[in-house]
N, C-alpha and C positions, 0 to 999 in steps of 0.2 A: 631841513626838518627831514627826520627819518621816518620813511613808510616799512610796516613790517608788514610782511606776505602774511596774510593768512594760514592757518594752519591747515595742512590738508585732510579733508574730510575721509573716512573711511571708503563712502562708497561714489567718492567722485576723483576725478585729475586723471591721471594719463595711466592705461593699461598697461599693466605690466609684462614686456615682452618674452619673460623666459618664466614660463609657470611652474608650478610646484611639480614634485617630482609625483606626487599621489594624485595627479589629475589624469599625468600619463598612463597609471595604475588602470583610473579608472576608465577610459575611452577603451583601452587595450580588452578589459572582461567584456565591455559591451560588443564591442567587435567580435571576440570571439563566440560569446552567445547568440547575436545573429546568423554567423555562420553555421551553428548547431541548430537553431530552429530551422533554417531553410535547409540543412542537410537531411532533418529529419521529415520536413513535407514532404520534398522529393522521394523520399523511401518510401513515405505513405502515398502516393499518389503512382509510384510506378510499381506496388503492389497490392493486392484483395487484404479486404483486412482481414485477421485474424478468425473474426467470428462470423465470414459469410457463410451463408447456408449453404450443406452440398448438396447437389443435384442428382436426382435418382435417374435412373436408366430410362423408365420407361414414363410418357407424363402422366401424371398423378389422375385418378378416377376418386371425384366426390359423390358420393353415396347421399341421396334425400329420401325421408320417408314422407307417407303420407297421413291426411286428419286420422287424430284417433290411433296411431300408431308409434314408435322408435324405433331406433336404427339397429335394434336386433331382428327387424324384417328383412333385413341384407345380408345376414350370417351365412343363409345359404350359397348367394351370387357370391358372395366374399370371397368363402371357398374354393369356388370353383377357379375366380380370376386369381385366386395365390396357388392354384395346385401346381406343381412343375410342369405337368406333362401340357394340360389345356389353357392354363391363363398365364402361368410363369410372371406376374406380379408377386413383386415384393410386399411384406408390410406394411412398409412405411413409405409405399405409392398408392396406399388404398385410406380413403379418408370416409367419415361418416360423420354428416351434419345432422345434429341430436335435438329438436324441440320437444322431448317425447311429454315432459310436465309442462306441456304449454299448447296443450290443443286437445282434440276431442272435445268435451262436458264442462272443461277445469274451465273456472273466473278466471279473468282478469288476463285473459290469454291476449297475444296479438296478433295483426289483422296478415294476410298472406303479405301486403305489401312490406310489413316492418320486419317480416321475417326475410324478406328478400334483401333488405338492408342489412342484415345478423347473415346471410352466407356471405354478403360480399364480402366484411369483415372478416370472419372465418376463413375466406380464401384467402384474403390481402396478407392475412396475416399468417394465417397456417401454409398456407400451401403454394401460394406463387412462388414463394422463394425459393424453393425445393424444384421447381417442373424445369425440366431441362431447354424448353422451347416456350417459355413466359406463357403457356396455355395450362389449361384444365378442361378435361373431360368429365360430364356429370350425368350421372345415370339417376331417374328419377321415378319414386312408384306415387299415382295417383295425385292427392294435394301437392305432394312434392315440388310434381311438375311445374306448376303454377309458381311454387317458390323459385326455383330456378328461373322459370321467365321471367318474374319479375325482377328479379338481377339482371338477367341479361337485358330486358326495355328499358329499364326505369334506374338501374347504378351502372350500367357502361360496362357490362359481364359480357357485351358480346363482342369487344373487345380483347377477352381473355379465354373464351370458352371456343376449344375447338370442336367437340362435340355434344349434343343434347338428347340422349335418348331417354324417353316418357313410355311407362309402363300405367295405360287405363287411365290417364291421367282428365279431369276435365277441365279439357280448353274452352267448351263451349257451356259449361256449365251442369251440372245433375239435378236428376228428379231429387234425388235427398234431401239436397239444399234449399230449392223448393217447398220441400214441407214441412222444412225448418224455419222458415221466413212464412211460412203460412202462420205463424203463430204471430206475424206483426206486422204484417201488411194483407194487401188485397190481392197479392200474388197468385196466391193458393187458388185454382179452381176445381169445382167438385168433380171434375172430370177423370182426377186423380185419384178419387177417393178410394175406389174399391181396389185398386192394384196395392198401392200403399199403404193399407191396413193390414194385408200380407206379407207386404214386403218385408216391413220394421220388424217384424216379430216380438212386437213388445215393447221397442225402443222409438215407438212414434212420439211416447211424449217428450222424452230427451230432445229430440228432433225439435218437435215442434216448441217445447217452453224454454231449452236452452239453446238457442244457435244463435253462437257467438258471433263473433268477427270474421273469424274463420268461413262458418259454415255459411254466414251472408254473401262474405266474397265469391262463393262458388255457385250462387243461383246467378241463372241464366240474363237476368235484369240488372244484372249488379253492376253499378258503375267501374270498378276495378275489373271487370271483365270486356265492359265496353272501350276501356283503357286499353286494356293490356292488349285485344285483338284489333286493334287499330291498326298493326302489324303483325302479324302473327309470328312470320320467320325475321326478324332483323337481322342484317348482315354485318359484319367490320365494316370501318370504315377506309381502315388500310386492304383487308383481301374479300372482297364481296362473293366469297364461296363460300366462308365460313360465317358462324358457326353451319356445321351439318344438324338439318334436323329429323331426328328418326322417330316415329310414334307405333309404339304395340297397344294391340287392343284384341279382345278376345270374340266381342260383336262383328258382327260383320258390318251392319251398317244400315240397310234396310229392310232387313227381316224382320217381319212381325212380331207383336208378343203370340205367344201359341200353348193351347194345351198340351199336356206332357203327361207322363206317367214314372213311374217309378226307375225307367231302364236310365233316363238322362239326367247327367251329370251338372244341373242346371241348378239355377236358382229355383226352389220350388215354389216359390211364388211368384216371378214373373213369366220363368219360361225363356230367357235371354241369358247368356253364358256368365256374363259379368255379374249379372243381378246387382250392383250399384250405381253403377256410371253408365247413365243410359237415359233415353225416352223422354227427353223434355227442349221442348223448344225455349227461343230466346219470351217467349210468350205469356212462360207457364204452361203451354198445353201439352198432354201424351201425345208423344208422336210414334210413329213405327219405325223411325230412325234409331234404331239402336246402340249404332256402336260410330257416330258421325261427330258425336262431343266429343270423341278424344281424336281427332285427326286436327293436324296442321293445314291450314289451307298455305300452299307454298313448301311444306315440308320435301326432305329429300325423300324421305320413305314415308311411307303411312302402310304397316304392317300388320296383318289378322294374324292371330295364333290361332291353334286350335283352340275348342271349347273349355275357357279354362275360368273358373270363380277368380273374383275381383284380390282376394286379399292372397291366392295363390300365384299371380303376375311372378312378382321377383323369385318365386318358389321352381319354377316350371321351366326344367332343363333345357325344352327347345327353345323357349325363350331367351334363356340364358348366355344356350350358345350364340345365339343368333345377335344378342345384345353384343358380346365380344367382337364376334365378327365385324357389327358395323362402327366399333372403336377401331378396327387397321384397317389402313387403308393400304392399298400398294404402292411403294416405296416412301411408307411413312416411317422414320428412322429412329421415334419413338414409342411405335407397338411392336407386339410381337406378330409377325406372319400369320396369318390366319386365312380361311376360306372368304373368297369375296364373291355376292351371288347381287346381282343386279335384275330385277322386275319389273313386268308393264304392269301397271294398274289394276288393282281390283277389280275385274268388270260381269254383270248378271248375267246367267246363261236363258236358252229361250228355250222354251218348252214345248212339247208336241202339239199344243196349237197356240202359236207363236202372239203375242197378247202384253205389249209395253207396261212394264210396270209389274204382272205376274199375279197382281193377290184377288184378282176377280175373276176366280177362276172357272174352266170351263166343263161342261158336261162331262163326266168321266176321268178327272181329278186333271192334275200340276204337278209341275215337277220344276223346282226351280234352286239355283244354287246360285255359289260367285266361284268365278276362277283366276287364278293370277300366273301369268307364265313367266318362269326364270331361268337365267344362264346361270349357274355357279362354278367359278374358276376355284380349283384346287389349294388351296394352304402352299406348294411346292411351282404353281402357275403352270405346271406340265398336263392339265388335264381340264375341261368343261363340259357341264354336267346340265342337261336340259331337267328343269323339277316344275312340276304342275301340280300348283295347292289348287284343291278344293274346299270352300268352307260353305257353311250353311246349307248342306245337301238335305232339302224336303221335299214333302207332298204335299199338297191339298186333297183333301177328300170332301168335294162337294156335296152329298147328302150329309154330312154334318158341319159343313161349314168351319172346316177346324185345318189350321196345319201341324204337320208332324215332321220330326227330325231324323232322321237314321241314326241308329237303329229302333226309332220308337215305335212307331205302328201303332195301331188302335185297338190291340187286343186288352183283356184285362190282366194288371199284374206282370208278372215276370213269363205267360205262357207264351208260347212260339207265333200264335193265331194272329196275325195283323203285323208281323213284323219284318222291317222294311230293312232293305241293304242297298247301297248306295255303290254301284260298279261301273269303274270307267272302261268302256268297249271299243273304243277307237282313240287314236290317237295320230296327230299328222303335222304335219313342217318339216323345215329343214336349217340346217345350219350353214350359211355362206362363210366361207374361208376367206384369206385374204389372196388376192387376183380373181376372185369370182368364182372360184370353186364350191359346189355345193356337197351334201349329202343328207339325204332325207332322213327322217326321225322313224319313220315307218308306224306299225299298226297291230296293236296288240291289245289283248283283254286285261283288265287288274281288275281287283277288288280292293277298295281303299276303306270300307266300311262291311265288314261281314255281319251278318246276320244273328251273331253271338250278342246276347245282352249284354257281356264285359267289355264291349267292344266299346273304343270313344264315339261320340255324338257328332255330326254334322258334320267331321272336319277328315279329310286324310292331303297325302301328298306322295304322288310319285315321282321317282327318280328314274330317268330314262338312263340308254347307255351312254356310259361316258366318251368322250373323245379325245387322244392325245394331241396338245397343240403346241406350239412355235409361239414367239413372243409376237400381237399382231391384233388385227381388229375380227371380234367374229358375230355374226350375226346370227338370232334366232329368228326364221323368216315366216310369217303367218302360221304360229302354232293354233292347234284348234284340238280340243277333243270332245266327246260323244260320251254319255254314260245314262243310265238307264236306274231306276227303281222298281226294284224287288221286292212284292208282296212275299210273304212265307206261310206256311199254314203248319198245323201243327205238328206235322210229319217231317218240315224242311225242307217240302218241294215249294220251288217255285212257282205261283201261280199270277200271272199279267205281268205286266211293267206297262213304265212310261218313260217317255227319254226327255234330256234336253240335250244343248251343245252350246258350245263355249267357242268363237273365234276372239284371237287375240291380237294385238298388236305386235312389228319387229321389237326385237331387245337386243340390244349390242351392246357387248365388253370388248373393253382393251385388255388385252393381255401383257401384261410387262415381265419383265427378268424378275424385278425385286418386289 
């Protein structure tokens, strides 16, 4: 019986041992494509992408404006920063974070914490890709300082900020926000009424009726400030010396709200220099600590300027230069060399009848001021200069129970009767050099605020003789000053004086070649 083999099925049977020529072509092409992809991938990994951001020479500065303002408030300081002699920053190294259309009394405004998140997005996207060291410097005015601190504290900014400089920031709240919250809760108390009615100049209604999220956040009792101030100066997890925190304010700290006349370039309603950020504690009580709300506990420096109004802080030339100084450090490759100043803490003076606190004046008058002792290292690191700052130089008149600041006095209008001048008549101390050698500062008489009605009130700065130095450590040892308040009569003759003195601690600087 014949058996027929089944016909071969096209998908079964014995495999072919010689594949068609077209399969050789297919596998050759796949191999060549794989080689090409591998070569391209290696080339991409070996070189930066074509769209990599260009790095700047200097670390970028981000300017953050305040409440009811906009980025134009920085125009003056930006001009100085970009000046080819003074600042030397390029236009592409300066950034302004602007939220001017969503602040003040405008509806639907974001909270300060929301703005901190927006600042993070702005810095991440527009600034950090261009930074030569992956860091930024932030300079902020008023509420802008709280926006920057919110970014640092709640949005990881502490890892990317090298310096935070704040000007007149209500780090512990402000009296105006207390007024704003008064329209919403029981925070407001009647003690504030007399001052606030004058302070607002017609805008009290806006504050009380239109206090939005930002206004509420700046109230001393706000949950935002309580959370923010659990750690006022958070530092990087990889370098605990950064960010550096530097604050500026024009109110000294515990000067009283005073009587005043037209000689004084201060708020005509309050008698304090800032005129906006001052004078309220966490319980909403009016206090005489006019400037302490602007400090940061744990800051690298809390600096007091001369008597300057709140909105003028970014435009003050002394502040502008000190801000740029603060951003520049010895040996920092990403900022231009600038003068470097190290200061002791601001201290109160003791008057002719010493009494702690100073505001319960003894019979015959009282003199009170604050002093700060500093060493300034020149830009070329070849000289050091002792600098004595005097702030809040004032006199208490016992009969009237009123404080006056030089050059106010208690005369009428602008006549010379009763005008006070503040004059330093003695300085002392020494500078220790490496190896233990020292030199005395000597004594001299200097007028820091004259009897002219045109001179700035309350403050002055005394620069003593500079000394040549080489690299090493230098200490300003036991600096002290004494000064008097002189009263001038109508003929310009001094009649009577009261004195005060201040003793500072040691101030040490390290002078480097670069």
